[in-house]
N, CA and C atoms as a LAMMPS dump frame, in Angstrom:
ITEM: TIMESTEP
0
ITEM: NUMBER OF ATOMS
426
ITEM: BOX BOUNDS ff ff ff
-5.0000000000000000e+02 5.0000000000000000e+02
-5.0000000000000000e+02 5.0000000000000000e+02
-5.0000000000000000e+02 5.0000000000000000e+02
ITEM: ATOMS id mol type element x y z
1 1 1 N -447.591 478.82 -265.812
2 1 2 C -446.371 478.075 -266.041
3 1 3 C -446.641 476.891 -266.945
4 2 1 N -445.582 476.407 -267.551
5 2 2 C -445.721 475.265 -268.447
6 2 3 C -445.272 473.996 -267.744
7 3 1 N -445.838 472.888 -268.186
8 3 2 C -445.485 471.584 -267.635
9 3 3 C -444.35 471.002 -268.461
10 4 1 N -443.329 470.483 -267.795
11 4 2 C -442.21 469.879 -268.517
12 4 3 C -442.611 468.497 -269.024
13 5 1 N -441.876 468.011 -270.013
14 5 2 C -442.111 466.661 -270.514
15 5 3 C -443.1 466.599 -271.659
16 6 1 N -443.335 467.689 -272.35
17 6 2 C -444.26 467.684 -273.478
18 6 3 C -445.702 467.78 -273.04
19 7 1 N -446.604 467.569 -273.975
20 7 2 C -448.024 467.725 -273.709
21 7 3 C -448.704 466.454 -273.221
22 8 1 N -448.059 465.303 -273.346
23 8 2 C -448.711 464.038 -273.001
24 8 3 C -449.168 464.015 -271.547
25 9 1 N -448.344 464.48 -270.638
26 9 2 C -448.692 464.44 -269.22
27 9 3 C -449.924 465.288 -268.93
28 10 1 N -450.03 466.427 -269.576
29 10 2 C -451.191 467.3 -269.369
30 10 3 C -452.493 466.584 -269.688
31 11 1 N -452.504 465.841 -270.781
32 11 2 C -453.737 465.209 -271.232
33 11 3 C -453.991 463.875 -270.547
34 12 1 N -452.934 463.139 -270.207
35 12 2 C -453.101 461.797 -269.655
36 12 3 C -453.498 461.824 -268.182
37 13 1 N -452.977 462.761 -267.432
38 13 2 C -453.221 462.801 -265.982
39 13 3 C -454.688 463.072 -265.682
40 14 1 N -455.214 462.389 -264.653
41 14 2 C -456.591 462.624 -264.201
42 14 3 C -456.658 463.8 -263.235
43 15 1 N -455.608 463.966 -262.443
44 15 2 C -455.563 465.046 -261.453
45 15 3 C -454.193 465.707 -261.531
46 16 1 N -454.174 467.034 -261.617
47 16 2 C -452.925 467.789 -261.57
48 16 3 C -453.031 468.838 -260.484
49 17 1 N -452.017 468.899 -259.626
50 17 2 C -451.987 469.839 -258.506
51 17 3 C -450.784 470.758 -258.64
52 18 1 N -450.991 472.025 -258.355
53 18 2 C -449.908 473.005 -258.298
54 18 3 C -449.639 473.27 -256.819
55 19 1 N -448.509 472.8 -256.318
56 19 2 C -448.175 472.908 -254.897
57 19 3 C -447.077 473.949 -254.738
58 20 1 N -447.348 474.968 -253.912
59 20 2 C -446.406 476.075 -253.72
60 20 3 C -446.167 476.337 -252.244
61 21 1 N -444.953 476.677 -251.925
62 21 2 C -444.601 477.123 -250.576
63 21 3 C -444.896 478.614 -250.506
64 22 1 N -445.711 479.023 -249.525
65 22 2 C -446.052 480.446 -249.433
66 22 3 C -445.421 481.112 -248.22
67 23 1 N -444.781 480.335 -247.367
68 23 2 C -444.133 480.925 -246.205
69 23 3 C -443.462 479.868 -245.354
70 24 1 N -442.629 480.323 -244.443
71 24 2 C -441.926 479.424 -243.535
72 24 3 C -442.55 479.517 -242.147
73 25 1 N -442.547 478.406 -241.436
74 25 2 C -442.994 478.372 -240.047
75 25 3 C -441.734 478.258 -239.203
76 26 1 N -441.554 479.206 -238.297
77 26 2 C -440.332 479.246 -237.5
78 26 3 C -440.625 479.049 -236.027
79 27 1 N -439.669 478.439 -235.354
80 27 2 C -439.655 478.357 -233.9
81 27 3 C -438.351 479.023 -233.483
82 28 1 N -438.434 480.28 -233.093
83 28 2 C -437.222 481.064 -232.86
84 28 3 C -436.612 481.397 -234.207
85 29 1 N -435.346 481.014 -234.405
86 29 2 C -434.679 481.232 -235.685
87 29 3 C -434.723 480.002 -236.575
88 30 1 N -435.164 478.876 -236.033
89 30 2 C -435.154 477.611 -236.76
90 30 3 C -436.451 477.438 -237.556
91 31 1 N -436.31 477.075 -238.83
92 31 2 C -437.477 476.797 -239.673
93 31 3 C -437.935 475.374 -239.378
94 32 1 N -439.199 475.23 -238.949
95 32 2 C -439.716 473.905 -238.578
96 32 3 C -440.781 473.401 -239.544
97 33 1 N -441.149 474.221 -240.548
98 33 2 C -442.165 473.787 -241.501
99 33 3 C -442.448 474.837 -242.549
100 34 1 N -443.439 474.546 -243.38
101 34 2 C -443.836 475.442 -244.465
102 34 3 C -445.332 475.677 -244.455
103 35 1 N -445.729 476.886 -244.804
104 35 2 C -447.119 477.143 -245.145
105 35 3 C -447.229 476.833 -246.631
106 36 1 N -448.232 476.051 -246.995
107 36 2 C -448.331 475.517 -248.344
108 36 3 C -449.683 475.849 -248.961
109 37 1 N -449.67 476.187 -250.245
110 37 2 C -450.908 476.413 -250.993
111 37 3 C -450.963 475.378 -252.114
112 38 1 N -452.1 474.701 -252.233
113 38 2 C -452.313 473.72 -253.292
114 38 3 C -453.471 474.201 -254.151
115 39 1 N -453.233 474.247 -255.46
116 39 2 C -454.275 474.641 -256.403
117 39 3 C -454.522 473.457 -257.331
118 40 1 N -455.777 473.048 -257.469
119 40 2 C -456.127 471.956 -258.374
120 40 3 C -456.188 472.534 -259.779
121 41 1 N -455.227 472.136 -260.612
122 41 2 C -455.138 472.65 -261.971
123 41 3 C -456.077 471.869 -262.886
124 42 1 N -456.157 470.548 -262.668
125 42 2 C -457.006 469.697 -263.492
126 42 3 C -457.554 468.588 -262.618
127 43 1 N -458.836 468.262 -262.814
128 43 2 C -459.433 467.173 -262.056
129 43 3 C -460.564 466.578 -262.875
130 44 1 N -460.394 465.327 -263.302
131 44 2 C -461.428 464.652 -264.084
132 44 3 C -462.452 463.951 -263.201
133 45 1 N -462.163 463.81 -261.909
134 45 2 C -463.029 463.025 -261.027
135 45 3 C -463.782 463.872 -260.004
136 46 1 N -463.501 465.155 -259.915
137 46 2 C -464.169 466.049 -258.963
138 46 3 C -464.065 467.472 -259.515
139 47 1 N -464.759 468.431 -258.91
140 47 2 C -464.688 469.806 -259.421
141 47 3 C -463.256 470.358 -259.386
142 48 1 N -462.783 470.92 -260.499
143 48 2 C -461.423 471.477 -260.532
144 48 3 C -461.368 472.901 -259.998
145 49 1 N -460.168 473.467 -260.013
146 49 2 C -459.893 474.872 -259.682
147 49 3 C -460.195 475.217 -258.229
148 50 1 N -460.025 474.275 -257.333
149 50 2 C -460.173 474.542 -255.903
150 50 3 C -458.805 474.9 -255.335
151 51 1 N -458.799 475.6 -254.201
152 51 2 C -457.558 475.973 -253.522
153 51 3 C -457.602 475.485 -252.088
154 52 1 N -456.435 475.17 -251.543
155 52 2 C -456.326 474.788 -250.135
156 52 3 C -455.016 475.344 -249.595
157 53 1 N -455.044 475.773 -248.335
158 53 2 C -453.831 476.23 -247.659
159 53 3 C -453.719 475.496 -246.336
160 54 1 N -452.517 475.023 -246.028
161 54 2 C -452.287 474.306 -244.783
162 54 3 C -450.819 474.384 -244.416
163 55 1 N -450.514 473.944 -243.198
164 55 2 C -449.145 473.962 -242.688
165 55 3 C -448.583 472.547 -242.711
166 56 1 N -447.355 472.424 -243.197
167 56 2 C -446.643 471.153 -243.143
168 56 3 C -445.49 471.328 -242.165
169 57 1 N -445.486 470.53 -241.108
170 57 2 C -444.421 470.564 -240.106
171 57 3 C -443.449 469.431 -240.419
172 58 1 N -442.15 469.749 -240.509
173 58 2 C -441.145 468.738 -240.824
174 58 3 C -441.155 467.632 -239.771
175 59 1 N -441.122 466.383 -240.222
176 59 2 C -441.088 465.241 -239.318
177 59 3 C -442.438 464.895 -238.716
178 60 1 N -443.464 465.691 -239.008
179 60 2 C -444.791 465.472 -238.416
180 60 3 C -445.864 465.34 -239.491
181 61 1 N -445.792 466.168 -240.523
182 61 2 C -446.8 466.163 -241.576
183 61 3 C -447.688 467.386 -241.477
184 62 1 N -448.917 467.256 -241.975
185 62 2 C -449.872 468.361 -241.931
186 62 3 C -450.231 468.631 -240.476
187 63 1 N -450.186 469.89 -240.084
188 63 2 C -450.43 470.284 -238.696
189 63 3 C -451.916 470.169 -238.363
190 64 1 N -452.275 469.168 -237.562
191 64 2 C -453.668 468.967 -237.147
192 64 3 C -454.149 470.157 -236.329
193 65 1 N -453.322 470.606 -235.398
194 65 2 C -453.708 471.722 -234.531
195 65 3 C -453.9 473.004 -235.334
196 66 1 N -453.029 473.238 -236.314
197 66 2 C -453.17 474.416 -237.166
198 66 3 C -454.479 474.394 -237.942
199 67 1 N -454.852 473.208 -238.427
200 67 2 C -456.123 473.07 -239.139
201 67 3 C -457.302 473.293 -238.207
202 68 1 N -457.206 472.788 -236.972
203 68 2 C -458.29 472.989 -236.009
204 68 3 C -458.482 474.476 -235.714
205 69 1 N -457.378 475.208 -235.575
206 69 2 C -457.478 476.647 -235.302
207 69 3 C -458.121 477.362 -236.491
208 70 1 N -457.637 477.081 -237.703
209 70 2 C -458.177 477.752 -238.894
210 70 3 C -459.656 477.429 -239.097
211 71 1 N -460.011 476.146 -239
212 71 2 C -461.408 475.753 -239.209
213 71 3 C -462.299 476.213 -238.065
214 72 1 N -461.758 476.223 -236.846
215 72 2 C -462.53 476.706 -235.705
216 72 3 C -462.899 478.17 -235.853
217 73 1 N -461.975 478.981 -236.343
218 73 2 C -462.259 480.404 -236.567
219 73 3 C -463.227 480.564 -237.739
220 74 1 N -463.02 479.792 -238.807
221 74 2 C -463.892 479.876 -239.979
222 74 3 C -465.34 479.552 -239.625
223 75 1 N -465.546 478.533 -238.795
224 75 2 C -466.902 478.087 -238.437
225 75 3 C -467.387 478.699 -237.124
226 76 1 N -466.662 479.713 -236.65
227 76 2 C -467.044 480.493 -235.466
228 76 3 C -467.168 479.644 -234.2
229 77 1 N -466.361 478.589 -234.109
230 77 2 C -466.295 477.797 -232.884
231 77 3 C -465.193 478.33 -231.973
232 78 1 N -464.163 478.899 -232.573
233 78 2 C -463.124 479.637 -231.85
234 78 3 C -463.364 481.117 -232.125
235 79 1 N -463.38 481.918 -231.079
236 79 2 C -463.564 483.354 -231.258
237 79 3 C -462.193 484.017 -231.262
238 80 1 N -462.008 484.941 -232.196
239 80 2 C -460.743 485.658 -232.291
240 80 3 C -461.014 487.131 -232.048
241 81 1 N -460.345 487.687 -231.034
242 81 2 C -460.45 489.113 -230.724
243 81 3 C -459.033 489.668 -230.693
244 82 1 N -458.658 490.358 -231.759
245 82 2 C -457.275 490.811 -231.873
246 82 3 C -456.394 489.596 -232.098
247 83 1 N -455.423 489.401 -231.219
248 83 2 C -454.571 488.224 -231.334
249 83 3 C -454.963 487.137 -230.33
250 84 1 N -456.005 487.374 -229.528
251 84 2 C -456.462 486.407 -228.53
252 84 3 C -457.508 485.473 -229.127
253 85 1 N -457.397 484.199 -228.769
254 85 2 C -458.364 483.191 -229.192
255 85 3 C -459.097 482.675 -227.966
256 86 1 N -460.418 482.479 -228.104
257 86 2 C -461.239 481.96 -227.01
258 86 3 C -462.045 480.777 -227.512
259 87 1 N -462.228 479.788 -226.633
260 87 2 C -463.053 478.619 -226.938
261 87 3 C -464.045 478.438 -225.804
262 88 1 N -465.32 478.497 -226.123
263 88 2 C -466.409 478.373 -225.15
264 88 3 C -466.26 479.371 -224.002
265 89 1 N -465.864 480.596 -224.337
266 89 2 C -465.761 481.657 -223.344
267 89 3 C -464.446 481.709 -222.588
268 90 1 N -463.597 480.699 -222.722
269 90 2 C -462.298 480.675 -222.036
270 90 3 C -461.202 481.058 -223.015
271 91 1 N -460.322 481.962 -222.591
272 91 2 C -459.183 482.327 -223.432
273 91 3 C -458.2 481.16 -223.464
274 92 1 N -457.807 480.77 -224.676
275 92 2 C -456.89 479.639 -224.81
276 92 3 C -455.492 480.069 -225.224
277 93 1 N -455.313 481.298 -225.69
278 93 2 C -453.968 481.734 -226.017
279 93 3 C -453.94 483.009 -226.824
280 94 1 N -452.775 483.63 -226.809
281 94 2 C -452.543 484.831 -227.598
282 94 3 C -451.646 484.45 -228.76
283 95 1 N -452.17 484.538 -229.957
284 95 2 C -451.424 484.146 -231.143
285 95 3 C -451.7 482.701 -231.512
286 96 1 N -451.613 482.429 -232.803
287 96 2 C -451.932 481.095 -233.317
288 96 3 C -450.995 480.027 -232.76
289 97 1 N -449.712 480.351 -232.612
290 97 2 C -448.751 479.367 -232.104
291 97 3 C -449.089 478.927 -230.686
292 98 1 N -449.492 479.867 -229.842
293 98 2 C -449.852 479.517 -228.464
294 98 3 C -451.121 478.677 -228.413
295 99 1 N -452.067 478.941 -229.303
296 99 2 C -453.296 478.145 -229.349
297 99 3 C -452.979 476.73 -229.825
298 100 1 N -452.095 476.602 -230.816
299 100 2 C -451.699 475.267 -231.283
300 100 3 C -451.017 474.491 -230.161
301 101 1 N -450.175 475.162 -229.381
302 101 2 C -449.52 474.516 -228.24
303 101 3 C -450.551 474.09 -227.204
304 102 1 N -451.538 474.945 -226.942
305 102 2 C -452.603 474.613 -225.989
306 102 3 C -453.358 473.367 -226.445
307 103 1 N -453.714 473.302 -227.729
308 103 2 C -454.452 472.147 -228.24
309 103 3 C -453.616 470.877 -228.192
310 104 1 N -452.302 471.01 -228.396
311 104 2 C -451.42 469.846 -228.303
312 104 3 C -451.328 469.346 -226.865
313 105 1 N -451.295 470.281 -225.91
314 105 2 C -451.186 469.922 -224.494
315 105 3 C -452.504 469.442 -223.904
316 106 1 N -453.628 469.789 -224.527
317 106 2 C -454.961 469.41 -224.036
318 106 3 C -455.71 468.67 -225.147
319 107 1 N -455.377 467.389 -225.374
320 107 2 C -456.001 466.651 -226.486
321 107 3 C -457.512 466.5 -226.355
322 108 1 N -458.039 466.521 -225.116
323 108 2 C -459.493 466.399 -224.951
324 108 3 C -460.207 467.624 -225.526
325 109 1 N -459.605 468.802 -225.385
326 109 2 C -460.185 470.022 -225.963
327 109 3 C -460.079 469.964 -227.487
328 110 1 N -458.933 469.49 -227.989
329 110 2 C -458.744 469.375 -229.436
330 110 3 C -459.746 468.391 -230.034
331 111 1 N -459.973 467.259 -229.365
332 111 2 C -460.937 466.271 -229.86
333 111 3 C -462.356 466.826 -229.85
334 112 1 N -462.713 467.568 -228.794
335 112 2 C -464.048 468.168 -228.721
336 112 3 C -464.235 469.195 -229.838
337 113 1 N -463.21 470.009 -230.076
338 113 2 C -463.28 471.006 -231.147
339 113 3 C -463.396 470.32 -232.504
340 114 1 N -462.625 469.253 -232.707
341 114 2 C -462.689 468.518 -233.97
342 114 3 C -464.078 467.915 -234.185
343 115 1 N -464.666 467.357 -233.142
344 115 2 C -466.015 466.784 -233.252
345 115 3 C -467.033 467.847 -233.637
346 116 1 N -466.922 469.013 -233.019
347 116 2 C -467.866 470.098 -233.33
348 116 3 C -467.675 470.602 -234.761
349 117 1 N -466.427 470.658 -235.232
350 117 2 C -466.162 471.07 -236.614
351 117 3 C -466.747 470.043 -237.577
352 118 1 N -466.546 468.754 -237.276
353 118 2 C -467.091 467.694 -238.14
354 118 3 C -468.613 467.743 -238.183
355 119 1 N -469.241 467.963 -237.03
356 119 2 C -470.7 468.061 -236.991
357 119 3 C -471.19 469.232 -237.836
358 120 1 N -470.486 470.342 -237.733
359 120 2 C -470.917 471.552 -238.442
360 120 3 C -470.707 471.424 -239.949
361 121 1 N -469.619 470.78 -240.364
362 121 2 C -469.315 470.705 -241.791
363 121 3 C -469.942 469.493 -242.472
364 122 1 N -469.962 468.357 -241.79
365 122 2 C -470.419 467.12 -242.424
366 122 3 C -471.787 466.66 -241.957
367 123 1 N -472.311 467.257 -240.915
368 123 2 C -473.591 466.832 -240.367
369 123 3 C -473.392 465.967 -239.143
370 124 1 N -474.423 465.819 -238.363
371 124 2 C -474.332 465.106 -237.084
372 124 3 C -473.966 463.643 -237.257
373 125 1 N -474.328 463.02 -238.381
374 125 2 C -474.058 461.594 -238.563
375 125 3 C -472.581 461.303 -238.778
376 126 1 N -471.776 462.322 -239.112
377 126 2 C -470.365 462.11 -239.403
378 126 3 C -469.454 462.493 -238.25
379 127 1 N -470.014 462.709 -237.079
380 127 2 C -469.196 463.087 -235.924
381 127 3 C -468.208 461.979 -235.615
382 128 1 N -467.167 462.302 -234.893
383 128 2 C -466.081 461.37 -234.619
384 128 3 C -466.574 460.062 -234.005
385 129 1 N -467.604 460.109 -233.188
386 129 2 C -468.094 458.896 -232.543
387 129 3 C -468.678 457.919 -233.553
388 130 1 N -469.224 458.419 -234.651
389 130 2 C -469.841 457.534 -235.624
390 130 3 C -469.174 457.567 -236.976
391 131 1 N -468.007 458.131 -237.075
392 131 2 C -467.338 458.29 -238.352
393 131 3 C -466.82 457.011 -238.962
394 132 1 N -466.733 455.937 -238.179
395 132 2 C -466.173 454.69 -238.678
396 132 3 C -467.247 453.663 -238.993
397 133 1 N -468.515 454.045 -239.023
398 133 2 C -469.602 453.1 -239.27
399 133 3 C -469.465 452.439 -240.632
400 134 1 N -469.137 453.202 -241.659
401 134 2 C -469.037 452.651 -243.005
402 134 3 C -467.908 451.638 -243.07
403 135 1 N -466.764 451.958 -242.48
404 135 2 C -465.633 451.036 -242.469
405 135 3 C -466.01 449.757 -241.742
406 136 1 N -466.703 449.864 -240.605
407 136 2 C -467.124 448.68 -239.856
408 136 3 C -468.074 447.821 -240.682
409 137 1 N -469.001 448.46 -241.412
410 137 2 C -469.938 447.712 -242.243
411 137 3 C -469.212 446.988 -243.366
412 138 1 N -468.224 447.635 -243.973
413 138 2 C -467.46 446.999 -245.048
414 138 3 C -466.676 445.817 -244.499
415 139 1 N -466.052 445.979 -243.333
416 139 2 C -465.292 444.886 -242.736
417 139 3 C -466.2 443.714 -242.387
418 140 1 N -467.441 443.99 -241.967
419 140 2 C -468.384 442.918 -241.663
420 140 3 C -468.759 442.143 -242.917
421 141 1 N -468.828 442.831 -244.059
422 141 2 C -469.192 442.18 -245.315
423 141 3 C -468.07 441.308 -245.853
424 142 1 N -466.844 441.603 -245.462
425 142 2 C -465.685 440.866 -246.002
426 142 3 C -465.532 439.572 -245.335
């Protein structure tokens, strides 16, 4: 696709994102959000041409629970067998929506899963318990 407004915007911008709606999230017949795909078209400050998919819930923002489910399955912290999801050997729900509801109702499980995902992706030093060390050091310097 072409960018409107001539060529100046293409060259002047440091970061350009292509944001597309790829599906609707429904609760019954009511649409409560969108599944969204973002493609980095141009990036002068980081590697370009990356893709991301996430859920945006109206009135809430990016779905934290949806991200936890997706990342948990990707990093094999949540086991998926058919439509059933299990965490640490316990079945937490059938279908992604039920697992998201479970994580919303049990924030301690969601926090533990998030900590394990952070440890696995960012390393042990970036776990939730120590994730604010840099901010604290900067505030001490100010």
